[in-house]
N, C-alpha and C positions, 0 to 999 in steps of 0.2 A: 263477515262480509263469507263468501263462498269462495274455499279454499280448494283447488284440485292440484294433486301431488302425480308427476309421471318420475317412474324409475328407471333410468337408461337415459342414458344422455347421449345417444347414437343417432342414427339418420333417423326412426320413427320418435322418440323421445325428443327430439329438436323440431320436426314435424308438427307433432302433434300442438306444443305449445306455442310456437308461430302460427298453426292455424286457430287456435283459442283468440289470441290475440287480432289477427286481422279477422276474424267473425263477431269480433265488439263484446268478447268477454273483457269485464271490466276488476273480475273478481280476484283472489291471489292466485298466484303460480308459482311451485318449487319444482322444479326439474331437479333432479339428482343423479349426479354420474360419481361411478367408481375411479374412474381415471383421472388424473390431473390436469387434464386438457378439454378445453370447452368440445362440442360436438365438431364432429371433423367426416372426412369422406374416407371411407376403407379402399374401395376400388382401385385408387393410386398409389395405395402401400405398398404394394409388390410389385407395382410397374413403374411411374413415373417417380415418386418419390424416394424409392429403393434405386433409381438409376442415378437420382441426382436432379433430376430436370424438374422438379416440383418443391418450393420450398415449405416449411413446415406452416407456414401461415395462409399459405393457397391451399393447405389442405382444410381448414377450418371452414365449418359452414358459412358461420357470418362471425365479423369479430365478437370479440370475448364483451366489448362494452353495448354493444346491441341488448345483449339481455337484462343488463341495466336499467338500459333507455327503455326498453319495455316494461319494466316492473318484473321483471321475470326473476325469481331468488334462484340463482344457480348456484348448487350446492357439488362443487368437484372434491375427488379423492375421499369421496364418503362410503362408509357402508350401511348398506341398509339389514338390520339385523333381524325383523320380525314385521310381519304384518299381524294385526288385530282387527279382523274382518266383522267383528259383532260390534267392537267399541270403532271402529274406523278411525284407528290409529296403526301410524309406523312407529318402529324404533330406530333411530338412525346415528350410530357411534356413542349410545347410550343413553341420548335423549328423543322421547316420546311426544309424537305429532300427529297434530290431528286431522283428518282430511274430509271432504263432502263426496269428491270422486277421486278417485286413484286409478292410474291408469300403468300397467306394466308392458315395461319395452325393453326388456333386460336382456335382447339379443339372443347370443350363443357363444357356447364354449367350443374351442377345439379339442380335437380328440388329440391325447399325446401318447408318445410309447410308454409301455409299463416299467418301471426301472428296475425288473426284474431281467429285461434286455437290452439294460445301457442307457432305456430314456434319462436318466437323471444326471447323466454325464455333462459337464460342460461343454457347450459348443453342439449342442442339439434343440434346435429351434423349431418352433410354429409360428406360421404367418396368421394373423388377427388384428395386434393393436399396434399403435406406436412404438410401445416398448420392445414389443418382438423384433419390429422392423429394424427401430436403432440399434437393438441389440447385435443380428446379424450382419447389418450393412457395413461395417468395417473389416469383413472377412469376405467381403466381395472384391479383391484384388487377382487381375489377370495371372492365371497359374495355378491357383487353389482349386482344391479339389473339394468339390462337392457330392455329397449323395444327397437325394431326394428320393422320398419314402412316400408314393402316391402318385397313381397318374391319373387324378382328377384336374380342374381346371387350375387351382391354386397349384399344385407342383406343376403344370406344366407352363404355367406363369412364370413360378420361379425358373423353372429352368431355362426358358426362353429369356429371362432377363440373367441369368450367369452366364450364358453361351455368349451373348451380346457382348459382356465384360471380358469376354478372354479367359474365363473359368473351364476347369475340365468337369464335365457333368454327364453324371451318372445318373437314369433315374430308374426304379424297380416299381414294378405293378404287377400285384400275386395275383390278379384277374388275369385271363389268359390275354386281353388287349386293355391299352390305355382307354379312360370314358367309357370303358364299358356299362355302369351303372347308368350313364346320362346321355349315352347317344349312339347313335348307330356305327355299325362297321363302315361304313362308308365315311363317316366324318373322323373316325378312329383312322384311318389310314390315312386321310389327308393329313392331318396334324402328325402323324407317325413320320411321313414322309417329309414334313416340313420341322421337325427337331431334329430327326437324321441329317439331314442336308445341312443344318447347321451344327453337324459336331455332337450333337448328344447320342450319349449310348443309351438305347433303352433297353431297360430287361422287363421284356413282359411275360408273365405266368412264373413270376420269380418274387419270392417275398422276402423280408429279413430276418433272419434268425435270430442275432441279437449283435451289439455295438459292441467296442472293445475299446479299452484305455485305461490309462491312470488316472483317476478323476476328469482327464478331459478326454472328448473322442478322438480316437486314431484309427481305426480300423472297422471294419465291417462284414459279419459273414451273410452270406445269403443262403438263401434255403437249396440252392444247386451246389453247395460248398463250395461256390467261389468267395475267397477272400479280397476285400478292397483297403488301400488305403485311403484313409481322408482327411480333411484337415476341418470339416464341418461336416451336419448331417440337416435339412429341413423335412419337416416331418407335416403331409398334407393329405393326412386321410381322413378327411372329413368332418364335422361339426354337428356340434347336439344343442337343442334349445337349451336356454339357461331357465329350468323349472323348480330350483330348489326353494329359493321364496314362496312360489306359489305354492307347491306341493306342503311345505311346511304349515300354509297358513288353510291347508282343508280344500284349495281350491283345484276343480278338476283338471288334469293333466290327461293329455291323450295325445302322444306323439307332440308334445308342446302344450301350453296352456291352450285349452280350449274354450274356444270363443263361438257364439252365435254368428248371424249375418251382421248383425249389428257393431258386432267387437265387445259385447260383454261376455264376461266370464260367468261361472255358476257361484259367484259370491256378488250379494247386491253391491251397487254403485264399485264396481271394480272392472275396470277394463283390460284389454290387451292388444296391442299390434307389433309388427314384425317379426323378425325370426322366431320369436320366442314363439308365436302361436300357430297352432292351428284349428283351422276354420272351413265351413261349409264350400262345395265348389261340385255342381253339377254330380250334384248327390252322392258325394263322396267328403272326406275329409281331408284335407292338403294340407303340406305347411310346403310354404315357398322361402327359399334363401335369396332376395333380391332388393336393389335398392329401391326399384319402382314400387314393388308391394310394401316396403316400408314406410314410404311416403304418403301411397294412398291409402293404406289399411289406416294408418294414423290420424290424414287427415278426415275422416269419416270417422272413427272414434271422437275426433275432437269436436266434428258436427252433432253426432248424436248425443256426447254428453250436455251441450247446449240445446237439446229436444227436437233435433233433426228426424228422427227417426228413418234413418237412410240407410240402405243394405250396402254391403259391399260385395261388387262383383268384381274380381282379379280377372288381369287381362295378362299375363304373364309374359315378359320378355326379358333376355338376360344380355350379357355381352361378355365376351374376352378377348384381351390383346396381347399377341402373341409376335414378336419379332414385328414383322411387317404386315400382318395380316390382322382385321378386326372382325373376329365373328360375333355376330348379332344373332338369335335365336327369338324365335315367339312361338306360343304357345306350348302346352306339354305334349311329350311324345307317349307317354304311359300307352301301352295297350297296342302298339302301333304293328302290322304284321307286313308293312310292305316299304320300301324306299325308293325315291324314283331320284336321280341326279340332275339337274339343270345346269350347263356349262360344262367345263371342263379345267381339271388342275394344268398351267397355274394359273390362268385367267379366273374372275369372278366364275362361283360356282356354290349352288345351293342344294341341299340332300332336303327332301318333302317327304313328311313321315305321312305316312296311311292306316287307316285300319278298315279295312273293306274299303268302301267309298269316300270315307270321310276322311280331311284334310284337318291332321290335328297338329301340326308343328314344323318351322320350317327352321333349319339350320345354314345360316347363309355366311360365307367367306370372302369379305371383299366384294359383296354384291348387297350393298343397301337398297337397291332397286327390287330385289327379289326380295329382300327382309320386306321392305316396306308392303309390296303388294301383299305375299304372304301373310303379313299380320292384320292388312286389314280385311282378307279374305275368313280365314280363322275367325275374326270377331265378327262378322258380318254372318257366319255360318254357312258359308260358301266353299264348297267343295268343287274344284275344277277335276275333270278326269285325268288320273296320272300318268296319261298317254301324251295328254294335250300339254302340261306341264312340261314334262320332256322334252317334247317338241320344239328345238332351236327356233323354230319359225315360228311359232307361237307369240302373237302379240300380248304379251300378259298385263299389261294395263287394261285392255277390253275385258279381261275376265271379272274384272270388277264392276261392272254395268252389265254384264250377260246374266 
């Protein structure tokens, strides 16, 4: 009986095994996860779950019983120690298991602060998995002083939850502005105003020099010489693809596990999907850290394991929830040289990224209509003139048929 093993029980791994069964694969499937919980959603962790608005069971992508009902061997709390691509075997907690096809859906890992500057002190947290959020949740009490290191979306989402719960929030970003790596100055300005209006102390162009405390964090020294008293710290300084297993097995890694447009790695019968991968996109190689990419790429891999020979074409989109604002992002803004704004704060507003005359991406804040139209335009390869987009009198829906 053909045996498919999927390493990584996150969104990509779960999507892959479910697609295999839904498409009629009747062989053996083993899904291996390092965590003790069945596959769950990560985006609500730093929002609804941390706020106490979502119960643990609602995080699960499917009830744990589902996997047994679908004859999927779900192995949780397991450690994969090695992959042998020559013999087609993996070693899991000391046991050797053979596979016919192997899928790497190992996800990503958060960057942590070095121990030399206090990163190992108790009370220093990252936001990635259930254990991370469960560890910090009891600290979210009104009046507590939290320092957030990093002004990307993870840091800003954590800041919004903390501010809503009445904590004293300071956020430091060593770059000149928040969201500098991923968004335009216009989007940064929007979220700066939003957070400051909720009492968050934003320190841009300021980094963390070191944390202080006797075993437990109690203070921070910033690069501008300011010292803070803190009760706990949240580190949101990015993530890295989890590639150690692949590298040890001799599989090509290039800003992630390198796959072709079908999801194949450099090793025969080994595939990869989700955050851990880099793949071809518009003549370049990219890595996408998003739920839609994890689902869609994993499903294409499942189809190709079954012989479909289907290429994966990413349609990038993302979202972030902060306070009462839902930000929806369509496309990739890499290489933009102009941004036009449609709408105005505090109403629905969207920021449209262009490279020359080409529309690349849209950031839409509480503007679902602008997001949907922008997404459809980008996917159709249509680029309305920036002046037309910026004109409040423009019938945006008509641009779809122009």
